[in-house]
C-alpha positions as CSV (number, residue, x, y, z in Angstrom):
1,X,-11.3,-7.8,24.4
2,X,-10.6,-7.6,20.7
3,X,-7.6,-5.2,20.5
4,X,-5.5,-5.7,17.4
5,X,-2.4,-5.2,19.6
6,X,-2.9,-8.7,21.1
7,X,-1.1,-10.1,18.0
8,X,2.1,-8.4,19.2
9,X,1.5,-9.3,22.8
10,X,1.0,-13.0,21.9
11,X,4.2,-13.2,20.0
12,X,6.1,-11.4,22.7
13,X,5.2,-14.3,24.9
14,X,5.8,-17.0,22.3
15,X,9.0,-15.6,20.7
16,X,10.4,-13.2,23.3
17,X,14.0,-13.2,22.0
18,X,13.2,-13.7,18.3
19,X,14.0,-10.9,15.8
20,X,10.8,-9.1,15.0
21,X,12.3,-6.2,13.2
22,X,15.6,-5.9,11.3
23,X,16.7,-2.4,10.2
24,X,20.3,-1.6,9.2
25,X,22.4,-2.8,12.2
26,X,19.4,-2.9,14.6
27,X,17.7,-6.2,15.5
28,X,14.7,-5.8,17.7
29,X,13.1,-8.7,19.5
30,X,9.4,-9.3,19.9
31,X,9.7,-8.7,23.6
32,X,11.6,-5.4,23.0
33,X,9.1,-4.2,20.4
34,X,6.2,-4.9,22.8
35,X,7.9,-3.2,25.7
36,X,8.6,-0.1,23.7
37,X,5.0,0.0,22.5
38,X,3.9,-0.3,26.1
39,X,6.0,2.8,27.0
40,X,4.3,4.7,24.2
41,X,0.9,3.6,25.5
42,X,1.8,4.7,29.1
43,X,3.0,8.0,27.8
44,X,-0.3,8.6,25.9
45,X,-2.3,7.6,28.9
46,X,-0.4,10.1,31.1
47,X,-1.6,12.8,28.7
48,X,-5.2,11.7,29.0
49,X,-5.2,10.2,25.5
50,X,-7.2,6.9,25.2
51,X,-10.3,5.2,23.8
52,X,-11.8,7.2,20.9
53,X,-9.0,9.6,20.5
54,X,-7.1,9.9,17.2
55,X,-3.3,10.0,17.0
56,X,-1.6,10.8,13.7
57,X,1.7,9.3,12.6
58,X,4.1,10.3,9.9
59,X,7.1,7.9,9.7
60,X,9.1,6.1,7.1
61,X,9.7,2.4,7.3
62,X,11.6,2.5,10.5
63,X,11.2,0.5,13.8
64,X,9.5,3.5,15.3
65,X,6.5,3.0,13.1
66,X,5.3,-0.3,14.6
67,X,6.4,0.8,18.1
68,X,4.1,3.9,17.9
69,X,1.4,2.2,15.9
70,X,0.9,-0.6,18.5
71,X,1.4,1.9,21.4
72,X,-1.6,3.9,20.1
73,X,-3.7,0.8,19.7
74,X,-2.8,-0.5,23.2
75,X,-4.0,2.8,24.6
76,X,-7.4,2.2,22.9
77,X,-6.9,5.1,20.5
78,X,-7.0,5.2,16.7
79,X,-4.0,5.4,14.5
80,X,-4.0,7.9,11.6
81,X,-1.1,7.1,9.4
82,X,0.0,10.0,7.1
83,X,2.1,10.0,3.9
84,X,5.7,11.1,4.4
85,X,5.3,13.3,1.4
86,X,2.6,15.6,2.7
87,X,3.3,19.3,2.9
88,X,2.3,21.5,5.8
89,X,-1.1,22.5,4.4
90,X,-1.9,18.9,3.7
91,X,-0.8,17.9,7.2
92,X,-3.1,20.6,8.6
93,X,-6.0,19.2,6.6
94,X,-5.5,15.6,7.8
95,X,-5.0,16.6,11.4
96,X,-8.2,18.7,11.4
97,X,-10.3,16.3,9.4
98,X,-9.3,13.3,11.6
99,X,-9.6,15.4,14.8
100,X,-6.2,14.1,15.9
101,X,-5.4,14.9,19.5
102,X,-1.6,14.1,19.1
103,X,0.8,13.8,16.3
104,X,4.1,11.8,16.0
105,X,6.3,12.9,13.1
106,X,9.7,11.7,12.0
107,X,12.4,14.4,11.5
108,X,12.9,13.3,7.9
109,X,15.8,13.9,5.6
110,X,17.2,16.8,3.6
111,X,15.2,15.5,0.6
112,X,12.0,14.9,2.5
113,X,11.9,17.3,5.5
114,X,8.8,15.7,7.0
115,X,9.6,16.9,10.5
116,X,9.7,20.6,9.4
117,X,6.5,20.3,7.3
118,X,4.8,18.2,9.9
119,X,5.5,20.6,12.7
120,X,4.4,23.6,10.5
121,X,1.1,21.8,9.8
122,X,0.6,21.0,13.5
123,X,1.2,24.7,14.4
124,X,-1.7,25.5,11.9
125,X,-4.0,23.1,13.7
126,X,-5.7,24.4,16.8
127,X,-7.4,21.1,17.6
128,X,-4.2,19.0,17.8
129,X,-2.8,19.3,21.3
130,X,0.5,17.4,21.3
131,X,3.4,17.1,18.9
132,X,6.2,14.6,19.2
133,X,9.3,14.6,16.9
134,X,10.7,11.2,16.1
135,X,14.5,11.5,16.0
136,X,17.0,9.0,14.6
137,X,18.0,8.0,18.1
138,X,15.5,8.3,21.0
139,X,17.9,10.4,23.0
140,X,18.6,12.9,20.2
141,X,17.1,16.4,20.8
142,X,14.5,17.8,18.4
143,X,15.9,20.0,15.7
144,X,12.9,22.3,16.3
145,X,13.5,24.1,19.6
146,X,10.7,23.7,22.2
147,X,9.2,20.5,20.7
148,X,9.0,17.2,22.6
149,X,10.4,14.1,21.2
150,X,9.2,10.5,21.1
151,X,12.1,9.6,23.4
152,X,11.0,12.2,25.9
153,X,7.5,10.8,26.0
154,X,8.9,7.3,26.6
155,X,11.4,8.3,29.2
156,X,10.6,6.9,32.6
157,X,7.5,5.1,31.3
158,X,6.9,1.5,32.4
159,X,7.4,-1.3,29.8
160,X,4.3,-3.0,31.1
161,X,0.8,-1.9,30.1
162,X,-2.6,-3.5,30.1
163,X,-4.2,-2.9,26.7
164,X,-7.5,-1.2,26.5
165,X,-10.4,-3.7,25.9
166,X,-11.6,-2.4,22.6
167,X,-14.6,-3.9,20.8
168,X,-14.3,-5.6,17.3
169,X,-16.2,-2.7,15.7
170,X,-14.1,0.0,17.3
171,X,-12.0,2.0,14.8
172,X,-8.4,1.0,14.9
173,X,-7.0,2.9,12.0
174,X,-8.2,5.8,9.7
175,X,-6.5,5.4,6.3
176,X,-6.9,8.4,4.0
177,X,-7.6,7.6,0.4
178,X,-5.6,9.2,-2.4
179,X,-8.2,11.9,-3.1
180,X,-8.1,11.7,-6.9
181,X,-11.8,12.6,-6.9
182,X,-11.6,15.4,-4.4
183,X,-10.1,16.0,-1.0
184,X,-8.9,12.8,0.7
185,X,-11.4,10.8,2.8
186,X,-10.6,8.8,5.9
187,X,-11.6,5.2,5.7
188,X,-12.4,3.8,9.2
189,X,-11.0,0.3,9.6
190,X,-11.9,-1.6,12.7
191,X,-10.0,-3.9,14.9
192,X,-11.9,-6.8,13.3
193,X,-11.3,-5.6,9.8
194,X,-7.6,-5.6,10.2
195,X,-7.4,-8.7,12.4
196,X,-9.2,-10.8,9.8
197,X,-7.1,-9.3,7.0
198,X,-3.9,-10.0,8.8
199,X,-4.8,-13.6,9.4
200,X,-5.9,-14.3,5.8
201,X,-2.8,-12.5,4.5
202,X,-0.5,-14.7,6.6
203,X,-2.3,-17.8,5.2
204,X,-2.3,-16.6,1.6
205,X,1.5,-15.9,1.7
206,X,2.1,-19.2,3.6
207,X,4.0,-17.3,6.3
208,X,5.6,-19.3,9.2
209,X,7.7,-18.3,12.2
210,X,10.7,-19.3,10.1
211,X,9.8,-16.9,7.3
212,X,11.9,-13.7,6.7
213,X,10.2,-11.0,4.8
214,X,11.4,-7.7,3.3
215,X,9.0,-4.7,3.7
216,X,9.7,-1.8,1.4
217,X,6.0,-0.9,0.8
218,X,5.3,2.3,2.7
219,X,3.9,1.5,6.1
220,X,1.5,4.4,6.0
221,X,-0.1,2.7,3.1
222,X,-2.6,-0.1,3.8
223,X,-0.9,-2.7,1.6
224,X,2.4,-2.8,3.5
225,X,0.7,-2.1,6.9
226,X,-1.7,-5.1,6.8
227,X,-0.4,-7.6,4.3
228,X,3.1,-7.5,5.6
229,X,3.5,-5.7,9.0
230,X,0.4,-7.1,10.7
231,X,0.4,-10.5,9.0
232,X,4.1,-10.9,9.8
233,X,3.7,-10.0,13.5
234,X,0.6,-12.3,13.7
235,X,2.7,-15.2,12.4
236,X,5.9,-14.4,14.3
237,X,7.9,-13.5,11.2
238,X,11.2,-11.6,11.1
239,X,10.7,-8.5,9.0
240,X,13.5,-6.4,7.4
241,X,12.4,-2.8,7.0
242,X,13.6,-0.7,4.0
243,X,12.7,3.1,4.0
244,X,12.5,3.5,0.2
245,X,12.8,1.4,-2.9
246,X,16.4,1.0,-4.1
247,X,17.2,-2.0,-6.2
248,X,20.8,-2.4,-4.8
249,X,19.5,-2.2,-1.2
250,X,16.8,-4.8,-2.0
251,X,19.2,-7.2,-3.6
252,X,21.7,-6.8,-0.7
253,X,19.0,-7.6,1.9
254,X,17.6,-10.5,-0.2
255,X,21.1,-12.0,-0.1
256,X,22.3,-11.1,3.4
257,X,19.0,-11.8,5.3
258,X,18.0,-14.8,3.2
259,X,14.6,-13.3,2.5
260,X,11.8,-15.8,1.8
261,X,8.9,-13.4,1.2
262,X,8.6,-10.1,-0.7
263,X,5.7,-8.0,-1.7
264,X,5.7,-5.0,-4.0
265,X,3.9,-2.9,-6.5
266,X,4.5,-3.4,-10.3
267,X,7.0,-0.6,-10.6
268,X,9.2,-2.3,-8.0
269,X,9.3,-5.6,-9.9
270,X,10.1,-3.6,-13.1
271,X,13.0,-1.9,-11.2
272,X,14.4,-5.2,-9.9
273,X,14.1,-6.8,-13.3
274,X,15.9,-4.0,-15.1
275,X,18.6,-3.3,-12.5
276,X,21.8,-3.5,-14.5
277,X,24.1,-4.7,-11.6
278,X,21.9,-7.6,-10.5
279,X,24.7,-10.0,-11.6
280,X,27.0,-8.7,-8.8
281,X,24.8,-10.4,-6.3
282,X,24.4,-14.1,-5.5
283,X,21.4,-14.6,-7.7
284,X,21.5,-18.4,-7.2
285,X,21.2,-18.0,-3.4
286,X,18.4,-15.5,-3.9
287,X,16.5,-17.7,-6.3
288,X,16.9,-20.7,-3.9
289,X,15.7,-18.7,-0.9
290,X,12.8,-16.7,-2.2
291,X,9.6,-18.7,-1.8
292,X,6.7,-16.3,-2.6
293,X,6.4,-12.8,-4.0
294,X,3.1,-10.8,-4.0
295,X,2.0,-7.9,-6.1
296,X,-0.8,-5.4,-5.6
297,X,-1.6,-1.7,-5.6
298,X,-2.0,-1.7,-9.4
299,X,-2.2,-4.2,-12.2
300,X,1.0,-6.1,-12.9
301,X,1.8,-6.2,-16.6
302,X,1.8,-9.8,-17.7
303,X,5.1,-9.4,-19.5
304,X,6.8,-8.1,-16.3
305,X,5.3,-11.1,-14.3
306,X,6.6,-13.7,-16.8
307,X,10.1,-12.0,-17.1
308,X,10.5,-11.7,-13.3
309,X,9.5,-15.3,-12.6
310,X,11.8,-16.6,-15.3
311,X,14.7,-14.7,-14.0
312,X,14.2,-15.3,-10.3
313,X,12.4,-18.7,-10.3
314,X,9.7,-17.5,-7.8
315,X,6.0,-17.2,-8.2
316,X,4.4,-13.7,-8.0
317,X,0.9,-14.0,-6.6
318,X,-1.2,-11.1,-7.7
319,X,-4.1,-9.8,-5.6
320,X,-6.6,-7.0,-5.5
321,X,-7.6,-4.7,-2.7
322,X,-8.2,-1.2,-1.6
323,X,-8.0,0.9,1.5
324,X,-11.7,0.5,2.1
325,X,-11.3,-3.3,2.0
326,X,-8.6,-3.5,4.7
327,X,-7.2,-4.1,2.0
328,X,-7.4,-7.7,0.5
329,X,-10.5,-8.6,-1.6
330,X,-9.2,-11.2,-4.0
331,X,-6.0,-13.1,-4.4
332,X,-4.3,-15.8,-6.5
333,X,-4.4,-18.3,-3.7
334,X,-1.4,-20.6,-3.5
335,X,-3.4,-23.8,-3.2
336,X,-5.3,-23.1,-6.4
337,X,-4.2,-22.9,-10.1
338,X,-3.0,-19.4,-10.9
339,X,-4.0,-17.4,-14.0
340,X,-1.5,-14.8,-15.2
341,X,-3.1,-11.4,-15.5
342,X,-5.8,-12.3,-13.0
343,X,-6.1,-11.0,-9.4
344,X,-7.5,-14.4,-8.3
345,X,-10.5,-15.4,-6.5
346,X,-12.3,-13.9,-3.4
347,X,-10.5,-14.4,-0.1
348,X,-12.4,-16.3,2.7
349,X,-15.3,-14.4,4.2
350,X,-15.6,-12.0,1.3
351,X,-18.1,-12.1,-1.6
352,X,-17.3,-10.4,-4.9
353,X,-19.5,-9.7,-7.9
354,X,-19.6,-7.6,-11.1
355,X,-22.5,-5.0,-11.3
356,X,-23.7,-2.7,-14.1
357,X,-24.7,0.9,-13.6
358,X,-28.1,-0.1,-12.3
359,X,-26.6,-2.4,-9.7
360,X,-27.6,-5.6,-11.5
361,X,-25.2,-8.5,-11.1
362,X,-23.6,-9.5,-14.3
363,X,-22.5,-12.9,-15.6
364,X,-19.2,-14.4,-16.6
365,X,-17.0,-12.3,-19.0
366,X,-19.3,-9.2,-18.7
367,X,-17.5,-6.0,-17.8
368,X,-18.8,-3.9,-15.0
369,X,-17.9,-2.5,-11.6
370,X,-16.3,-4.7,-9.0
371,X,-18.3,-4.8,-5.8
372,X,-17.7,-6.8,-2.6
373,X,-19.0,-7.4,0.9
374,X,-17.7,-9.2,4.0
375,X,-15.6,-8.7,7.1
376,X,-13.1,-6.5,5.2
377,X,-15.5,-3.7,4.3
378,X,-14.7,-0.5,6.1
379,X,-16.8,1.0,8.9
380,X,-17.3,4.1,6.7
381,X,-15.7,7.3,5.7
382,X,-15.0,9.3,8.9
383,X,-17.6,12.1,9.3
384,X,-18.9,11.6,5.8
385,X,-22.2,9.6,6.0
386,X,-23.2,10.8,2.5
387,X,-20.0,9.5,0.9
388,X,-20.3,6.3,2.8
389,X,-23.9,5.8,1.6
390,X,-22.7,6.4,-2.0
391,X,-20.0,3.8,-1.7
392,X,-21.6,1.1,0.4
393,X,-25.1,0.1,-0.8
394,X,-27.0,-2.8,0.7
395,X,-23.7,-4.0,2.2
396,X,-21.9,-4.0,-1.1
397,X,-18.9,-1.7,-1.4
398,X,-18.7,-0.2,-4.9
399,X,-15.0,-0.1,-5.8
400,X,-15.0,2.2,-8.8
401,X,-12.9,-0.4,-10.6
402,X,-13.9,-2.1,-13.8
403,X,-13.4,-5.8,-14.2
404,X,-14.9,-9.1,-15.1
405,X,-15.1,-12.7,-13.8
406,X,-14.3,-15.7,-16.0
407,X,-16.0,-19.0,-16.1
408,X,-13.8,-20.4,-13.4
409,X,-14.5,-17.6,-11.0
410,X,-11.2,-15.7,-11.4
411,X,-11.4,-11.9,-11.5
412,X,-9.6,-9.6,-13.9
413,X,-9.1,-5.8,-13.5
414,X,-9.8,-3.8,-16.6
415,X,-9.3,-0.3,-15.2
416,X,-10.4,2.4,-12.9
417,X,-13.7,4.0,-13.8
418,X,-12.0,7.4,-13.6
419,X,-9.1,6.2,-15.9
420,X,-11.4,4.9,-18.6
421,X,-11.1,6.8,-21.9
422,X,-14.2,7.6,-24.0
423,X,-13.0,8.1,-27.6
424,X,-15.7,8.9,-30.1
425,X,-18.3,7.1,-28.0
426,X,-16.2,4.0,-27.5
427,X,-14.9,2.9,-24.1
428,X,-11.2,2.3,-24.0
429,X,-9.5,0.8,-21.0
430,X,-5.9,2.0,-20.7
431,X,-4.7,-1.2,-19.1
432,X,-5.5,-3.2,-22.3
433,X,-3.5,-0.8,-24.4
434,X,-0.7,-0.8,-21.9
435,X,-0.5,-4.6,-21.9
436,X,-0.1,-4.5,-25.6
437,X,2.6,-1.8,-25.8
438,X,4.6,-3.6,-23.0
439,X,5.1,-6.4,-25.5
440,X,7.1,-4.2,-27.8
441,X,10.8,-5.2,-27.4
442,X,12.0,-1.6,-27.1
443,X,9.5,-0.6,-24.4
444,X,10.4,-0.7,-20.7
445,X,7.3,0.9,-19.2
446,X,4.2,2.7,-20.4
447,X,1.2,4.7,-19.1
448,X,-1.8,5.3,-21.3
449,X,-4.0,8.3,-20.7
450,X,-6.8,10.2,-22.4
451,X,-6.2,13.8,-23.5
452,X,-8.9,16.3,-24.7
453,X,-9.8,16.2,-28.4
454,X,-12.2,18.5,-30.3
455,X,-13.6,15.8,-32.6
456,X,-13.5,12.6,-30.5
457,X,-13.8,14.1,-26.9
458,X,-10.7,12.2,-25.9
459,X,-7.7,10.9,-27.7
460,X,-5.4,8.1,-26.6
461,X,-1.8,9.0,-25.6
462,X,1.0,6.7,-24.6
463,X,3.7,7.9,-22.3
464,X,6.6,5.6,-22.9
465,X,9.9,4.8,-21.2
466,X,12.3,2.9,-23.5
467,X,14.8,0.2,-22.5
468,X,18.4,1.3,-22.2
469,X,20.0,2.0,-25.7
470,X,16.7,1.1,-27.4
471,X,15.5,3.3,-30.4
472,X,11.9,3.7,-31.4
473,X,10.0,6.5,-33.1
474,X,6.5,7.5,-32.2
475,X,5.4,6.8,-35.8
476,X,6.7,3.2,-35.6
477,X,5.1,2.5,-32.2
478,X,1.8,3.8,-33.5
479,X,1.9,1.7,-36.6
480,X,3.0,-1.4,-34.6
481,X,0.0,-0.9,-32.2
482,X,-2.4,-0.2,-35.0
483,X,-1.7,-3.7,-36.4
484,X,-2.5,-5.4,-33.1
485,X,-5.5,-3.7,-31.6
486,X,-8.9,-2.4,-32.6
487,X,-8.9,0.9,-34.6
488,X,-10.5,2.9,-31.8
489,X,-8.0,1.7,-29.2
490,X,-4.5,2.3,-30.5
491,X,-2.6,5.4,-29.4
492,X,-2.5,8.4,-31.8
493,X,-0.1,10.3,-29.6
494,X,3.2,9.0,-28.2
495,X,5.5,10.8,-25.8
496,X,8.9,9.4,-24.8
497,X,9.9,10.1,-21.2
498,X,13.0,9.2,-19.1
499,X,10.7,8.1,-16.2
500,X,7.1,8.1,-15.1
501,X,5.9,10.1,-12.1
502,X,5.3,7.8,-9.1
503,X,3.4,8.1,-5.8
504,X,5.1,7.3,-2.5
505,X,3.5,3.8,-2.7
506,X,4.9,3.2,-6.2
507,X,1.8,3.9,-8.3
508,X,2.1,5.7,-11.6
509,X,0.5,9.2,-11.2
510,X,-1.5,9.5,-14.3
511,X,-3.1,12.7,-13.1
512,X,0.4,14.3,-13.3
513,X,0.8,13.0,-16.9
514,X,-2.5,14.5,-17.8
515,X,-1.5,18.0,-16.5
516,X,1.9,18.1,-18.2
């Protein structure tokens, strides 16, 4: 028996009445969370859904997500979390590709009508047999006539269930990659993959049963799902769920719930740092309560790291991971010296190296592709043996990320292979240029991309968001950059924007900047 759901069952015994999930005015105990998940599992079993079946889930950061997630695992089935931003044709693709037998979908909001789009995608998918609308209250009817609700599935089901005895290598979750190089692929993560990553994440963040964490990272994304939800439940933590990033809401919960742990992507730290009304909150209380913050998902600009730590007196520990790595690969571990700008050292049970294009391992300070192997490496891409064979070679997963290792064994991310700009035969890594421009006193945020150029193949463009009331011309920024970086690296084109396009998980969408 190696079912990931045992982490919830264990804490339901240990901390039955303790708050597991806090959301708005709802406070859900570990015993209640486990009982509700058991009702979901019993409901699925009554439909003949069990070991080997796939069940898709579209849900924002609401208590229903962990309830359904663990209910699916308890039944022995596989969870297929989907982005809340998918449109009907994308939902149809994911349901078909994953061979999902059932689909739970939150009703959504006027801005994000995920229920409407989700049901339309389900109707287009002949292979998916069951649809369940997740309503704000379990007793609420579905807004789409004739559709069942999650509440209807749970109604009358026993709060007791004996979890299916899955094996360590059974697939627990299929996480779809972003699909920036083609249609999204489903990374199969096993019960063992996720169990080990939950355990090491709890250790890295020094979580204890007394910890109180805020979870605003999307739960359908592997970062929030493993590093916070699973790690928190494994350690018996109380977790405050926030459906979307809003600086005022974050500060309110920091203050009222006395949050000790927070994890975010760089744009969230930038948003908190630049929130103009932060002074209206008890910042002294927040500074004295916060213990550890974590950052991942993308490279955290060093300037943002230093400014945030200075303002809130809390360390930000940066790590590196990806969906195919369950996700954590390296981390600035709390019991070791930290290096700003580094994503740290390999986590336990994981080996990391830098390889060249011929798969030769490189030495210190040599740039190449980051590769890793260990308990965190995915089982493979679902139904894509060729893609799996291209990514996992001799046990090493080739990340597609460019980085290097220093003399002390700390890893640094330079850029994504696909983001690298080749200008006149020279390789330019956008992150290096971004780190420089972020040091300009008028710049709040920047994304550097390559744009087509007749003479050089690609030219360097900086998309810049200025600080409030700041003034800066493109010519001045270009000249400033030219004085501080090699000739072939400084941007020749500057565009000022009011904001940068973001994904649901808070990453800057450079592909949208390239198409504008």
